N, C-alpha and C positions, 0 to 999 in steps of 0.2 A: 393569461399569465402578465402580468405587468411589471416589468423590470428595466431599468434604467439606470444607465451609470450617470450619477449628479456630477457636478463640477468639481465638487468635493474629493469623489472618487477619481477623475479623471487627474486632478494635479496630485494625490496619491499615487496613479498609476506611475506617472512622471517621474515622483519622486522614488519609487521602490526601483525603476529601471536605471534610473543612473546609478544607485545606490549598488547595485546587481553588477552594473557594467565596472564599475569600480573595486568591486571587491572577490566575484566570482576567480576561484584560482586556476590554473594553467591545468589542463585535462591532458590524459594519453585519450586521445580518440572518443573522448566524451566520457570517459570513465574516470572515477575516482579512487583515491586509494582509503582505506581505513583511515588513515591520519588525518587527512583530508576530508573525509565526510566528520569526524569529529570535531576536527577545526571548525568546521562551519557553522555547527550546532552553537559553537562560544561566539563567534562572529555575530550569529544571527541576534543571540541577545545582547550584545554590543553595540549592535546596529536598530535595537528597537523593533525588530522582525519576528521573534519568537512569543507565544502567545497573543497574536494578534487580537482573535475573538475572545481570549479569556478571559473572566473576572479578573480588575483592577486589586481586589483584595489578597488576591495570589500571585500577585507579579505580571500578570499580563496585562494587556494594552487596551481593554476593555472596548475593542470597536466592535461594530457590528460583522455579521461573517460577511458580506461583502468585501470588505478590505482584506480577508483572509483568502477570499476568492481570486482577488485583483492580485495580490502577492504569488498565489500560485501559479496564475498563469503568467504572470511575468517570469517567474522561475522557469517554469516549461520552455516560454520562448528562446529564451538565453542559456538554456541547459545548464542552470545551474546545480552545484551538489544535492543530491536528493537528502542527505544528512545521514547520521545513522540512530535519528531514535523515531523513525515513523511507528513504531510502536508506540511511545510513548504520549507521543502528541497525535499521531491521527485517530489511536485507537483505544489506549486506556486513560489519557488525559480526558478526553470530552466523555467518557462515561462515566468516569469518575466524577465529574462537574455534575453528571445527572443523578448519579446513584450511590456515592460513598458518602461518608460520614462526613462532619466537618473537620474531625482531627485527622484525617486522611487525606482532604484536599489541604492542609495546611501542612501536612508533613512532606507530601507527594510533589502537588501542584509547583509550587516556585523553582524547586530542583530540577525539575524538567523544562522549565521554561529557560533557566539559567544555563541550560546544557551541563550539569552537573551529576546528573543521574540517567544511564541507558536503559533502554528496558528492549526485552524480546519477547515474545511469545510462544509460550508452551502448550501448543492444542493439539495438533496432528499427531498420529501415532502411526507406526510400521503398519500395525492391522485395523486402524480406524483413521484414514486420511477424508476422504469426502464424506464418510459418515462418522462423523465427528462423535456421535452421541455413543456410539459401539466403543469409547475410550476402554481401556483398562487400568490405568493409572488409579491408584487407591490413596485415600487420605483417612488415616484413623483416629480420631479423638482419643487421645489418653492424658488424662486429666486436663489442664491448662495448655495442652500443644497436639498440634498435629500433625502425625508421622504419614510421610507421603513416599512410594513405590512405585515406582516404572520407568516409562522410555516414552521420550518425545522425539521428533524427527522431525527434516526441513526447517530449522528454527535458523531465522536471519539474524546475524550479528550477535549472537551467543556468547560467543568468546569475549567480548566485549560490555555486554551487559551487566549491570550494576542489579538488577530486579527483573522479573519474569512474570508475567499472567499466565497462571497455569490453570487447566482445568482437570479435575480429579473426581471420581465417585466416591461419595460419602456415604451413598445407603445401597447396598447391594440388593435390597428386596425393591425397591421400589421399581417402575416403570422405564423405560430406555431413555427416554427425555427430562427423567425424576432424576432426584438423588445425585445430582452434579452439583459442583460447588465452585467458583469461580475464585480462587486464591492471588494473591500479591506473594512472589517468592523472593527472598535474597539471594543471587546467582553465588554469594559468597557463603552459604551455608552448606555445612559439614556433609558430605555426601552426593553431593552435584560433580557428575563428570561432563565434561563438554570437548566432545571429539569433530574434527573439521570434516567436512565432507566436500570433495573436489567436483564440481560439474564440467558437464561436456563442453560448456565454454571456456572452462581453464582457469575460471574462477574457484577459489578454494577459501578466501578470507571472512566469507558472510554466509556462511551457510553451514550446519552442524546436527548431528544429535546429542542428546542430552538424557541422561542416566539419571535418575533420583533412586538412591539406595539408603533410608530410612533417616531420610531428612526430615526435620525437625523445626518448625514454625510455631508461631503465637497462635494463638487461640483466636484471637481477631483478626488474623491477616487473610481476610475475607473482602472481596467487594459485595453488596448484596446480601443477600439471607442465604444461610446453609442449607445446601440441596436444591437452591433455585437459581443454579449458576445458568441453568439453558438459555432463562428468558435476558438475565445478564450481558448472556455472549450474543445472542441475537441481536442486541441496540448494540455492543461494540464493532459487530459484523458489520451493521449497517452503514456505522461511520467510515470503516475499512471500504467497503464496497461503493459508497455514492459520497463520500468524501472531498475528491479532486477530480469532478468529471469535466469541468473546464481547464483543469491541468493538462488531462489526459489529451484533452481535443488539441489543445495549444501545442502540445509537444508533438504530436501526431503530426499537426499539420505542418511543421518544421520539418519532418523526418520527409513528409512527402514531396516538399519543395527539394529539397537535397537530393530524393532519387529523381523529381524530375530533369535535375540540372545534369545529373549522371548520364540519365536517358538520352539527351542531348547530346553526350558524345561517344556513344555506343550505338552499333548498325545490328539490324538484323543479321539473319543468314542471307539473306538477299540484295544485303548492301543499302537496305534503307535506314534512315536514323529511327531511331526509338521512338520517338516522339512525333514522328511521319507517320508511324502505323497505324494503319484503322484500329486492328486488333490491340495494341497496346494503351493508344489513345483511349481507348472504351473503357478499358480495365484502370487505366491514371484518373479518368473523369469517374469513375464508379467508386476508388478511393477518396476522391473529393466528397462526392457528395456523401460518402458515409460521415468522413471526421465531422462536416456541418451537421448533419444529425446528431451527432454524438455533442457538438457543440450546445446545439438548443435542448437536447436531455441535460446537460450542465445547468442551463438556464433556468430549465423548469425548477429543480433540486435546489438552487440557490434562491430562487425565488419563495421556495417553503421554509427554507430556514430564513428567510430575512423577517416573514410573517411568522417567524415562532411556531413552524409546523414541525413535527416528526418526520423525518426521513424513514420511510417504513420498505414497502415492498418495491417501489420504484428503484432502490439501490440496486436489486437484484437483476431489473430489466438492463440498466445500463452497464452494470458487472459484465452481463452472458456479452453485452452489445460490443462495446471496449476491446476485449478480451479475444472476441471473435474475430472482430475486424482487425485487430494488430497481427493474428496468425495468418490470415488472408492478404495483408499488406506483406508480409514476410517472407510469403511464398511469392507474392508478385516480382518483390524485390529481386530474388535469387534466380528466377525464370528472365527477368532484364539482364541478368550478369551473364546469362546463359553458360558458356565454359569456363569463363570467371569465379561463377560461383562456389567452387570447393576451397579457392584460396581467401585467405585472410589475415588479419594481423599485417606486417609491414609487406606481405607479398600481394594483398588485394587491394582491390578497388577499396576507394574511401576508406582505405586501412581497415577494411573487413567489417566494417560499422552495420551491413545489411547483414552478415553472418551472425553479428550477437543479435540481432533484432531478431532473427529469424528463431536462432533458438531460443532465446530469452522467452519468445512468446509460446513456447510449448509449455512452460510452465504457468502463465497466465490464466490459461483456461480450466487450472487446477486451484492453483492458491487463492484465499477469500472466497471458498465455497466452489466447487468444478461445476460447468457447463450445465451439467445432468442435475447437480444440487437446483442450480437456479433456475431451469426448465421447472421442477419441481414445483418451488415456490410461486412461478408465477404461474404453472396452470393450478394449483392447490388455492392461492391465497388471492389472485387477480382474476382468474377466470372461473373460479368457482368448480374446477373439475373434482371426480371423485380422487380417493387415493388408490 
């Protein structure tokens, strides 16, 4: 691996950091409202930080991927809002650039960049979460229209989305991973019902289940080929799993620094400072090592992207790694807080930030492909083990 930040890259980093410092809105203990996330999408466009590595002909900045990587890192370091369009920018947009028709690119990419259309992802179902190919949502072609029926769940920002990317079975006779099609669906279509789901963390604005009852869309509302949606989905998920490794590493590094500061103020049951305890020092050192390993994973993926190579199975390695690390970190943070760990919000240490991390990390080993699925991919496609 040969990756280095040039003088131009470092100047860009400084420019990004200065802009972020001036523009990041005030947050509630690092959490941003739906309105703030939506407004952030527009600010990014106005500041010239939307579509950083996307082609200029569709409204992007036309830079190489390292500029996007630098931007992601700086956002993570300063805890910038994630925005409301991660699906559009991180999953659908890159997939569309690679696999879409010229008409689709011209129609959708500029509006994603300008923050005018938000996207959600309708993949998982109540009975087909990790086993995505077992989905039961169906789409039937009637004349020049598709008719969709089914239910999706765990859909982030569905209430605010203008469009969704949706998987549906279009050939009931095909093998399990065949006969699935990748659709582009307007969320304003008649027959779509969105119901919010409250999470154990108390959040209830960004999670929903979605019902499709005789939803009609145009025949050409397909990315890729009909019945070949599984291949499209694997490309899309590779962007989700491997697209922000350095951002994750930077964000986790900031979390670890904050936990270390908290540890200096807390004591063990025998009256010893947490950071002076050999037991906790070993655990904190292990966390530091794991974050550094993740950062190097991110550099390896960035190197592939810079050299116009596709990110494939290594995306599964890093997704498995960072999500399981974050669970261990959340558990360590709760252990360090001891008897204070059940209290959060205004009554908790650091306003309950580490309780939020602990609960959020439960989901991180599930979404974007569960840890079990990632291990299957690694064993079969990297290690060559039999199914």
